[in-house]
N, C-alpha and C positions, 0 to 999 in steps of 0.2 A: 342300551347303548347296541346290543347284540340285533334287535330290528331294526336298528337305523343302518347297521352295516348290511345287513342282508339288502335291505331296500338298493342301498348304493348298488351292489353285486347284481340286482335284478335291471335297477336301471341301467348298468354298465351292460348286460347281455343285453335286454331289447335294442339300446342304441348301437349296436355293433352288428345285430341281424339287420337293421333297418339300413345301414351303413353310415349311420352318421360318426362322428367322432366321440370318442368315449373321452369326458371331464370330469376327473375325479378332484373332488374338494382336498386342499391342502389344508390342513387343523392350524397348523404353525406356521406358514407363510409368513414371512416379513412383509408390513404395509409397505408402502411406497413413502418415499421421502414426504411427499405432499401428503399422504394419509398420515403421518404422524403427526403433522403441524396440525391436521382439521382433528386427531384424536384426542392430542396433549395439548395444545395451545388454542386452540380458538374459541374453548369455553368461556377463558377469560380476557383474552384477546381479538373482541369483536366490536362489533358499530355499536352494539349497545352498552357493554361494560369499561372497554378501551381502556383494560390494565395498559399501565404503562406509556400511553398514548399511543398504543398499537390497535388495529383493528385487522385482524389476517382473516377475516372471513369474504373481506371486499377485494380481497389480493388475488392475485391468479399466478400458479405456478408459470404459465408463460411470460409473465411478467417480474420475474425474479431482480434483473439487471437494473429495472427502472426504479425497483426501490430498494436499491442496493445499500442504501444507509439502514433504511429499516433491518435488512437482512442481516447487515452486518453487525447492527446492535444486535441482534438474536443470537449470530455466531460465537460473539464474546459471553452472552449469558449463558450459554447451553457450555461452552467450555469451562467455562468455571463451575459449571454444576450449580448454576442458579436458578436455571429454569429447567422444568418443570417445577416451583417453591417447595419446598419442604412439606411434607406431608399431602402433597397433588399426586395422583398416580405418573409416575415415570415410564418414557420406554427403555428400553435395555439399552444397555452401553453400546453394542453395536446397531443399533437402530440409530442413534444420536448420533454417532460416527459418521455413517453413512449421510445422515442428514445434513450434517455441517460439510460433508466432503461435496455433497450434492450442490449445497447453497453457493459454498466458493465457487464450483466449476462453472455453476452459472452466471456469475458474475463476473469472474475472469472471462469467460469466454465473450463477454459481450464490451469488457474496456477496449477503449478506444486508445490505440497505440499513437501516443503524442510523437509529433514532427520532433526531431533531435533538435531544431532547429540552428542557431550559429552561434559560435562564441567569437565574441569581439575580441579584438588585438588588447590584450593585455600589457599595461608596461608596470614597473616597481613603483610604489608610492613613496614619498619620504622615508617614513619607518621602514620599509622591505628595503629601499636603497640603504640606510645606515646599516642594518644588520647585514645584508648581502657582505658590504664591506668589509664589517668587521668578521664575518666567517671566513670570508675568501684570501683578507690582507691583513686582519690583526690589526687594522687601525679602526681608531675611534673617531668617527668627524661627526662635525656637528651639521645634519642633513637639511635641519632648519634653515642655515646660513647659505648654503648653497644652492638650494634649490625651492621654485617655488611652491607655494599652499598645495596642497591636494582639492581637488572639489570632493564632497561629500554626496552621498546620495543615502538618504535614509539613514543617517549617523553611521554611515560605512563610510570608511575611505580607500577603500580597496576594491569599488566596484568596477568592472573594467567598462561598463559604458559611462559611469560618470569622469572616469580619471584619461580624458583625451588630451590628444598629442596635436601641440601648433607648432610652426616653424620656431617661435621664440622660446618655445618652451624646449624644445631639442637643441639650442644653442645653450638653454641654462645647463642642462643634461651634459650637454659638450665639454662645459665651462668647468662643471662639477668635477667630469672624469680626467679633465688635467690635473687638475687642484690634487685630485687624490692619487692620480699615478705621480706625480713630483713628490707626493709627501711618502710614498711606497718606495720609489726608488732613490728620492735624495737628489740633490743637485749634482746635476751629470758634469757640470763644468768645476766643480770643486777640485784641487789641488789633491794630488794622490797623498 
């Protein structure tokens, strides 16, 4: 060990005299995130063994986002402490944390922000109308008798795209509103 230290010192002196930049090896330098994968994962997850159906040796650190499904599965396994498996050489916790962070950052940076789209006009379906009248006025009405049947889309009766509004439908809602108003207020022409 002493001879190696002397050799490095002599090499540094010679390089300094020549004008070259001194490079000192770092014994405990943490490996890069991709290096952690190469050292700890590729042994089992390669194109020959294909443990878990994954082959990291044919993947590139430049294409993390394109293989997001694979890397998200790896992140879940790393977070759960399931990989590397028990008995296998494991990297230290800081390296695993940095690897997870690096993978997530690469996946998130490439994620395309979807267009927010448009929100269609939403009307109340019969059930929602009945509950709104109950909550606002304290009246229990039969919405099925007052309003036409709601369209369904994928077994849902509250999908805004399926709940179309036509002129005759608006007439039905006006008729229902009058009936509810009369029941709520009572007969305005009744004697005092």
